[in-house]
C-alpha positions in Angstrom: 0.0 0.0 0.0 1.3 3.5 -0.9 2.4 5.5 2.1 1.1 8.9 0.8 1.9 10.7 4.1 5.6 9.6 3.9 5.8 10.6 0.3 4.2 14.0 1.0 6.7 14.7 3.8 9.6 13.7 1.5 8.8 15.7 -1.5 6.5 18.6 -0.5 7.4 21.6 1.7 5.6 21.4 5.0 3.8 24.8 4.8 0.5 23.2 6.0 -0.3 20.6 8.7 -2.2 18.1 6.6 -4.9 15.7 7.8 -3.6 12.1 7.7 -5.9 11.0 4.9 -5.2 10.7 1.2 -8.2 11.5 -1.0 -9.0 9.2 -3.8 -12.3 10.8 -5.0 -15.3 12.8 -4.0 -19.0 12.8 -4.6 -21.8 15.0 -3.4 -20.9 16.3 0.0 -18.4 13.6 0.8 -14.7 13.0 0.3 -13.5 9.3 0.0 -10.0 8.4 1.0 -7.7 5.7 -0.6 -8.9 3.2 2.0 -12.6 3.7 1.1 -13.5 5.8 4.2 -16.2 8.5 3.6 -16.0 11.9 5.2 -18.8 14.5 5.3 -17.0 17.6 4.1 -18.0 20.6 6.2 -15.3 23.0 5.1 -15.5 22.4 1.4 -11.8 23.0 0.5 -11.7 26.1 2.6 -15.0 27.6 1.3 -14.4 26.7 -2.4 -16.8 23.9 -3.2 -20.0 25.8 -2.6 -22.0 23.1 -4.5 -20.2 20.2 -3.0 -18.2 17.8 -5.2 -18.8 16.8 -8.8 -22.1 18.6 -9.1 -23.8 17.6 -12.4 -23.9 21.2 -13.7 -20.2 21.7 -12.9 -19.3 18.4 -14.6 -21.3 19.3 -17.7 -19.5 22.7 -18.0 -16.2 21.0 -17.4 -16.8 18.6 -20.2 -18.2 21.1 -22.6 -15.5 23.8 -22.2 -12.8 21.2 -21.8 -13.5 20.0 -25.4 -13.3 23.6 -26.7 -10.1 25.1 -25.3 -8.4 25.2 -21.9 -6.1 28.2 -22.2 -5.7 31.1 -24.7 -4.0 33.8 -22.6 -5.5 37.2 -22.0 -4.7 38.5 -25.4 -7.9 37.2 -27.0 -11.6 37.7 -26.4 -12.7 35.1 -23.9 -16.5 34.5 -24.2 -16.9 32.4 -20.9 -15.1 35.1 -18.9 -16.9 38.0 -20.6 -20.2 36.3 -19.8 -19.2 35.7 -16.2 -18.0 39.3 -15.8 -21.3 40.6 -17.2 -23.3 38.5 -14.8 -21.3 39.5 -11.7 -21.6 43.2 -12.6 -25.4 42.8 -13.1 -25.8 41.2 -9.7 -23.6 43.7 -7.9 -23.1 47.3 -9.1 -25.1 47.2 -12.3 -22.3 49.3 -13.9 -18.5 48.7 -13.5 -15.7 46.5 -14.6 -13.9 43.3 -13.5 -10.3 42.3 -13.3 -9.8 38.5 -13.2 -6.9 36.7 -11.5 -6.3 33.3 -10.1 -6.7 33.5 -6.4 -7.8 35.5 -3.4 -4.3 36.8 -2.6 -4.0 37.9 -6.2 -7.3 39.7 -5.9 -5.8 41.6 -2.9 -2.7 42.5 -4.9 -4.9 43.8 -7.7 -6.9 45.9 -5.2 -3.7 47.4 -3.7 -2.5 48.4 -7.2 -5.9 49.8 -8.0 -6.1 51.9 -4.8 -2.7 53.3 -5.4 -3.4 54.3 -9.0 -6.8 55.7 -8.1 -5.3 57.9 -5.4 -2.5 59.1 -7.7 -5.0 59.9 -10.4 -7.2 61.8 -8.0 -4.2 63.8 -6.7 -5.9 64.0 -3.3 -2.9 63.4 -1.2 -4.3 60.2 0.2 -2.1 57.1 0.8 -2.5 53.8 2.6 -5.2 51.4 3.5 -7.3 50.9 6.7 -7.9 47.3 7.8 -9.4 45.7 11.0 -7.3 44.0 13.6 -6.9 40.2 13.2 -8.0 40.3 9.6 -6.7 38.1 6.8 -6.2 39.1 3.2 -3.7 36.7 1.8 0.0 35.6 2.1 1.8 37.2 -0.9 3.9 40.1 0.2 1.5 42.8 -0.7 -1.5 41.0 0.7 0.6 40.1 3.8 1.0 43.8 4.5 -2.8 43.9 5.0 -3.1 40.7 7.0 -3.1 41.5 10.7 -2.0 38.2 12.2 1.6 38.1 13.5 1.8 34.3 13.2 1.2 34.8 9.4 3.2 37.8 8.5 6.1 37.0 10.9 9.3 38.9 9.8 8.9 38.7 6.0 9.8 41.9 4.1 6.9 44.3 3.8 6.1 46.9 1.1 6.3 50.4 2.3 2.7 51.7 1.8 1.0 52.7 5.0 -1.5 50.4 6.7 -3.7 51.5 9.6 -5.3 49.1 12.0 -8.7 49.7 13.6 -10.5 47.6 16.3 -13.4 45.5 15.0 -16.7 47.4 15.1 -15.0 50.6 16.5 -16.5 53.3 14.3 -15.1 56.2 16.3 -11.5 54.9 15.9 -12.2 54.4 12.2 -13.2 58.0 11.7 -10.3 59.3 13.8 -7.8 57.4 11.7 -9.3 58.4 8.4 -9.4 62.1 9.4 -5.9 62.1 10.9 -3.9 60.1 8.4 -5.9 60.5 5.1 -5.7 56.9 3.8 -6.9 56.2 0.3 -9.2 53.2 1.2 -10.7 50.9 3.8 -10.6 47.2 3.1 -12.5 44.8 5.4 -13.9 41.3 5.4 -17.7 41.5 6.3 -17.1 38.4 8.4 -13.5 37.6 9.5 -12.7 34.1 8.4 -9.2 33.2 9.5 -9.6 35.7 12.3 -12.1 33.4 14.1 -15.5 34.0 12.2 -16.2 37.4 13.6 -19.0 39.5 12.0 -18.6 43.2 11.5 -21.7 44.9 12.7 -24.2 46.6 10.4 -23.4 49.9 12.2 -19.7 49.5 11.7 -20.1 48.7 8.0 -22.4 51.7 7.5 -19.8 53.9 9.3 -17.1 52.7 6.8 -19.4 53.4 3.9 -20.2 56.9 5.2 -16.7 57.8 6.1 -15.4 56.7 2.7 -18.0 58.8 1.0 -17.3 61.9 3.2 -13.5 61.6 3.0 -13.3 60.6 -0.7 -11.9 57.2 -0.1 -12.5 53.8 -1.7 -14.7 51.4 0.3 -13.3 47.9 -0.5 -14.9 44.7 0.8 -13.1 41.4 0.8 -15.7 38.8 -0.1 -13.1 36.1 -1.0 -14.6 33.8 1.6 -18.0 35.3 2.2 -19.0 35.6 -1.5 -20.7 33.4 -4.1 -23.6 32.5 -1.9 -21.7 31.5 1.2 -23.8 33.7 3.6 -27.2 33.4 1.8 -26.8 36.2 -0.6 -24.5 36.3 -3.6 -22.2 38.6 -1.6 -22.4 39.2 2.1 -22.6 43.0 1.8 -26.0 42.6 0.1 -27.5 41.7 3.5 -27.2 45.5 4.2 -28.0 48.7 2.3 -24.4 49.2 1.3 -22.7 50.1 -1.9 -18.9 49.4 -1.8 -16.6 50.7 -4.5 -14.5 47.5 -4.9 -15.4 43.8 -4.2 -12.7 41.2 -3.9 -13.8 37.6 -4.8 -12.3 34.2 -5.3 -12.7 30.7 -3.8 -16.3 29.6 -4.7 -16.5 31.4 -8.0 -14.4 28.9 -10.0 -16.5 25.9 -9.2 -13.4 24.2 -7.7 -10.8 25.6 -10.1 -8.6 28.7 -9.4 -10.3 32.0 -10.2 -10.6 35.3 -8.4 -10.7 39.0 -9.1 -12.0 42.4 -8.2 -15.4 43.9 -9.2 -14.9 47.7 -9.4 -17.7 50.3 -9.5 -17.8 53.4 -11.5 -15.7 55.4 -9.1 -12.6 53.5 -10.1 -13.6 51.3 -13.0 -11.4 53.1 -15.5 -8.2 53.2 -13.5 -6.5 50.2 -15.0 -5.2 50.6 -18.5 -3.2 48.3 -20.7 0.1 47.3 -19.1 -1.0 48.3 -15.6 -1.6 44.8 -14.4 -1.9 41.2 -15.8 -1.4 37.5 -15.4 -0.8 34.6 -17.8 -3.5 32.2 -16.8 -6.5 34.5 -15.8 -9.2 34.6 -16.8 -9.1 30.8 -17.3 -11.8 29.9 -19.9 -12.4 26.6 -18.0 -12.7 28.3 -14.6 -15.0 31.0 -16.1 -17.2 28.3 -17.7 -17.5 26.6 -14.3 -18.2 30.0 -12.7 -21.1 30.5 -15.0 -22.4 27.0 -14.1 -22.2 28.0 -10.4 -24.2 31.1 -11.0 -26.7 29.1 -13.1 -27.3 26.7 -10.1 -27.4 29.4 -7.5 -29.4 32.1 -9.3 -31.5 30.3 -11.9 -32.1 26.9 -10.3 -32.9 28.1 -6.8 -29.9 26.6 -4.9 -29.2 30.0 -3.2 -32.6 29.9 -1.6 -32.4 26.2 -0.8 -29.1 26.8 0.9 -30.5 29.6 3.0 -33.2 27.3 4.2 -30.8 24.5 5.0 -28.5 27.0 6.8 -31.4 28.1 9.0 -32.0 24.5 10.0 -28.3 24.1 10.9 -28.3 27.3 12.9 -31.4 26.3 14.8 -29.9 23.0 15.7 -26.7 24.6 17.0 -28.7 27.2 19.0 -30.5 24.2 20.6 -27.2 22.7 21.6 -26.0 26.1 22.9 -29.1 26.4 25.1 -28.6 22.8 26.3 -24.9 23.1 27.0 -24.2 26.8 27.8 -21.1 25.9 29.8 -19.5 24.4 26.6 -20.8 26.5 23.6 -20.3 30.2 24.5 -21.2 31.8 21.2 -22.0 31.1 17.5 -21.1 33.8 14.9 -21.2 34.1 11.1 -24.0 33.9 8.6 -25.5 31.4 6.3 -23.1 28.5 5.6 -20.2 30.3 7.4 -20.3 29.5 11.1 -17.9 29.9 14.0 -18.7 27.8 17.1 -16.9 29.2 20.1 -16.5 26.9 23.1 -15.0 27.3 26.6 -12.4 24.7 25.8 -8.6 25.0 25.2 -6.8 24.8 21.9 -5.7 21.3 22.7 -9.2 20.1 23.5 -10.6 21.6 20.3 -7.8 19.9 18.3 -8.8 16.6 19.9 -12.4 17.3 19.0 -11.4 17.8 15.3 -9.5 14.5 15.4 -12.5 12.8 17.0 -14.8 14.1 14.3 -12.3 12.8 11.7 -12.6 9.3 13.2 -16.4 9.6 13.0 -16.3 10.5 9.3 -16.8 14.3 9.6 -14.4 17.0 8.4 -14.5 20.2 10.4 -12.0 23.1 10.4 -10.5 25.0 13.3 -9.5 28.6 13.1 -8.0 31.0 15.6 -7.0 27.8 17.5 -10.2 27.4 19.4 -13.1 28.3 17.0 -14.8 25.4 15.2 -15.3 26.8 11.7 -18.0 25.3 9.5 -18.1 26.1 5.8 -20.6 23.5 4.5 -21.8 23.3 0.9 -25.2 24.8 0.1 -26.2 21.3 -1.0 -26.0 20.1 2.6 -29.0 17.8 3.5 -31.2 17.6 6.7 -29.8 14.1 7.2 -26.2 15.3 7.1 -27.1 18.1 9.5 -28.5 15.5 12.0 -25.4 13.4 11.6 -23.2 16.4 12.5 -25.3 17.6 15.4 -25.7 14.1 16.9 -21.9 13.6 16.6 -21.2 17.0 18.2 -23.7 16.4 21.0 -22.3 13.0 21.8 -18.8 14.4 21.9 -19.8 17.3 24.2 -21.7 14.8 26.5 -18.8 12.4 26.7 -15.8 14.7 26.8 -16.9 18.1 28.1 -19.8 17.6 30.5 
């Protein structure tokens, strides 16, 4: 039998602590390892597989586009990408433009460049970007400058543009920073992901929008994890009466293949000109075709609404457990199919819980060391919810009570 773990350790740099299972294939909401064990996937490739695995519409698009062409570079008109851009604009700003790239970190890099060029064009003397403490915007050097987690940015070299930190949901501090230092933009995740699944309040998001309008700044919202139906709307900001200037997206948009980008409203849509930015592989015709299939399923076939209903069922079951075990489950945060379960337990105990779930055939993620992060597919079923809830309750009863 092949020892995949030993081969992985021999040939691949250990930048991630991997689960000790080798995946052979996937179907529906399950991953199946090389020994035939099935695992209910409740973090979907870190929020990528919004429709689960091998969804029929995804596989149809994969086959159709795969028989046409896989790569043409960005020097030619790309019908699948143009169609996807049109639809994303129609379902966000109505008017604007999109820059496509390959990943979330690349979307952040594009946003940094856009903000800089916009401020230079406006000649308004503004420079720098405001972010919230403990946020995460990627690991490339530019994105790392905006990521506010010391364990991530460590002592790597940092670009010199100014970055200002504000406490989560502190509108007064936000206004003071913007008026004192004149940054060019504010960039926030509507729900912190790697930072522990922490929701920004409606009032704080509105204060950001108002301050950006008053101070002539760009309001940029990082929807890399929260977008493409994850929270019950196509993008999380749409739960509120907000109108950002720039939306960062990635993860779920490519249907399982790399794709990301920024959606830019009219305030800055004409900033990028030929030669200002680019990448060899994006927009991938194949990823864009899958992106269109994802939107078909979410928007035309009703999966967005079905996912909202299923998410409500999951939340209600978790609230029931919280009420039953208040000494164990202290708080549940997030929205839709993005949930953070906070417990009163240590990092070691939560790591043991994750391992216990693995042995029971359920994959859950842990972020910020102690937060159980759930990123289920919108195709999750009632039976699968019951499987998870029963397993969680049994673990709480046997280990924590």
